[in-house]
N, C-alpha and C positions, 0 to 999 in steps of 0.2 A: 513525498518520496523519501525513502530511506537514503541515508548518506551514500550507500554503495551503488545506487542505481545509475547506470550509464547516462551521461548527459544527453546522448542522442535520443533516448526515450523521452526525456522531459521536453527537449526542444521540439521533437516531432508532435507531441501532444499539444503543445502550445500553438504550433502552427495550425493545428486543427481546431483551435478555439477551446481546448479543455483547460479548466482552471487547475493549475498544478502549483503546489508549494513544496519546495525541497527542505530537507532538514537544515541544510546550510543557510538557506534564506531565512529560516525561522530561528537562527542562532541556536539550533538544537543538535548540531553535528557531533558534539561531544557527549551527548546523553547516552546512557546505556540503553539496551533494548526495551527494558521495562519502562523507563522514564520517557523514551521516545513514543512508546505506545500510549502512555498516560497523556502525553502532550497532544497526540493526534485525537485521542478520545475527548479531551477537554475542548479541542477546537471543533469537534464533530466532523473530522475528516478521516476518510478511509486511508490506510497506510499501504502503499505498494512497496514490496521488498523482494529481494532475491536471496535473503539470508534465512536459512532454515531455523536458526535460533528463535526467530519470531513465531514460528509454528508451535514450538514448545511453550513459549510464553502465552500464546493465545489459547492453547489447549488447557493450560493451568487456569487461566482466567475463566474459561467456559466451565471447567469442572467446579470451580469455587464460586461461581456466580459474580465475579468481578466484572465491571463494565469493560467493554471492548468496542471501539468505534468500528472495527472491521479491518480485515487484512486481505489484500490481494497478493498472492505469492506466485512467483515464477522461478523455476530452477535456472541457475546461471548458465547452464550449458544446453539443456534440452529445449529451451524456448528461445526463439530468435528475437532480436530487437523488433523486427517487423511484426511478429506475432504479438509481442507485448503491446506495441503501439495500437494495432488494430483492436485487440481485445480490451485494452484499457479505455480506448475511445468509445467502444460499444457500451462498456459498463457505465462510463460517465454520462452517456446520452440516454441510457435506459433506466438508470437507477439514481435515487437520491441517497445521500449519506445515511439517513435513518433506515433505509432498506438493508444496509449492511451491518446494522447493530448486532454485535456478538456473532459475527459470521466470518468465515475464512473461505476465500475462493482461490482455486488454483488455476493457473494459466498453463497451456492454452485452454480456452473454453471449448467445450464439446457440444 
């Protein structure tokens, strides 16, 4: 989880048994976007964010062939906490991290 993700999303996912690690728990809350994405990639974990800057970083990595563990993005206003929780739980149950290699997914799922 990116540092700006509401705690309600993290807690709801954990109550549903989804393995979640926040940037704060990983002592990565002060990393800039590129380094946080590097950290997620190194750990083999998909990064959930509501920050559009990550979309630009991901596009650049895809364009240049740099590794990207994967990003799930939800707009801060257009997607509710409930939609995020339901969609992220579905993703966690149906996909493994390698399925998201070099991929960006937008919520809500359609």
